[in-house]
C-alpha positions, 0 to 999 in steps of 0.5 A: 499499500502507497503511504502518502500524505493522505493515507498518513493523515487518514490513518492518524485520523482514525486511530489518534482517538484510540492511541490517545484512549490507551495511554491515558489509562497507563499514564493518567495524564491527558497531556502526556498521553496525547503529546506522546501520540503526536510524537509517535505520528511524526516518527511515523511521517518519517518512517512509513513512506519507505517502510510502508504501514505495519501490520497494525498501525494502531498498535504501533502507534501506542507501542511508540507513543508508550515508549516516548511517554516513559522516556519523558517520565524517566527525565523527569524523575521527580514527578510524584504522580502515582500513575506516572510512577505506576507507568514506569513501574511496568515500563519494561513489559512487553505490549501486544501490538496485535491486540490494542485494547479499546479504551475510547468509551472512557476517553469519551466520557471524561471529555464529556464530563459534566463538570466541564463547560459545553465549549471545552467538551465540545473542543476536548472531543474533537482534539483528543477523540478526533485528532483535530488540530487546535487551528482546525477547531479554532477555525470551526468555532470562529475563535482565535488559535490561542483562545481555543489552546487556552480552552483546552489547557483549561479543560485538561487541567480541571479533568487533572485538578478535579480528579475527574474519573477516567471511566465508564459511568455507573449503570445509574449515572450512565443515562445523564453522562450519556446525554451530554455525550450525545449533546456534544456530538450533536452540536458538532455535526449542528456546526457542520450542517449549518455554520454559526458564521462565515461565508459557507453555508456548512463545514462538511469536515466536521459533520463527517467528524460527527458521524464517524464519532457517533459510528464508534459510539454505536460500536461501544454501546450497540444496545442503546437506542439514543445512540443509534438514534442520533447516528441515524439522524446525522445521516439522514440529515447529511444525505441531503447536504449535495441537494442544500445549496443551488448553483449560485450559492444560495441555500434549497429550502428542503421542500425545494431540494432535487431529491435525486440528489440525496445519498440513497445509501445514507438514507436507507442506513438511517432508515435501517437504524430507526427500525432497530429503534422501533424494535427497542422500543425505548423511544428517546429525542434523538430517535423521534427527530431520526423519525422526523427525517425518515418520514421526509426521506419518503416523501414529507407526510406532514400529518405524521411529521405533526404527530412525531413532533407532538411526541418530541415536544413531550421529551424536549418542551423547548421553544426551539422544537415548538418552533419547528413544531409550527412548521408542521402545523403550518402545512396541516392546519394553515399558515394562520394556525402556526403564526399564532403558535410562533407569536407565542415564543420567547425566540426574538433573538434568533434569526430563524424565528423571525425568517419562519414568521416573515414566511407565515406572514407572506403566505398570508398576504401581509406583505409589509409585516413579512418585509419587516420580520425578513429585515429583523432576520437579516439583522441578526443572521451570521451565516452569509449563505443563509443572508443570501437565502434571506435577502432573495426572499425579502426581495420576492415580496 
């Protein structure tokens, strides 16, 4: 197999989280584990193009990184950390490169611990499990690289200082902790689907990373219906990416999209996962959102979608869910009924609230009020692609 730069990047991205996870358990220190893996990747970059990929790239990276980490601990002989001493105690034990344990589940729960802020959870997950560089993460979330670097440093320091355990939660604690993990992956995908700012509609690389991490989570927790539901939701949403943007760079709303451009393989996989969830019969918000998207992929039955939103609202009674439900109400009961629901929501700082309200007003023939609502949406929107769509709809009035 030719080992060019693209192959190296693909291997490093795929194995980074696994290697860091194993070494975090060995050393009890996220910084040391990450630094050691980075050193191993640098050595691989120098060796693999001429020597070829080893039989087990993951095992090679872990072994090399473990040796580098132990060398560093020996140099820093004053370290009193109990994990460091334990690592040195077993430093000479052989490591089986062909049987690398999968510790990623522990690392996922460590990165997504409730003691950390949401932004820190997202950044750590992308850095340690996704293998994204600090610069890539900073670019994705529109902050300077030094700011993101400090955020990562503080998050890892909090894990160390608060002695956040590197383990999978007990069964009684799992549901609450799993919610945090799923929320982080969903946030990463959402930013990839529709970027919070900038000139592009979305960040395909971030969306792909969220899907990859969701697949990892399904592998590690195959019986959790909300994990299956999240992956189904991401796949079904991602299936429409090719049809979301017109040739002129203006976003195309779902009813107007060319369905022949939707990815049927992703749709089939997503629908299969939704059916698995139905068989498990333990509904949750991600499963219901996946079901809504599955109905869209089969022709958009608005009556069925409204019924699903009614169910979702019982699980997640938030104004955002109510706003999305109002869109379905408009299709089933008419724009006047939907407008009454929208006007009762406290979402006036969100551009989407005003955009939906403008569309409903336009459908009711209230052009002046619709124009004012579009103007307010344009004042609040930060994504340039969405701005182009709103500008076109405002002009069409």
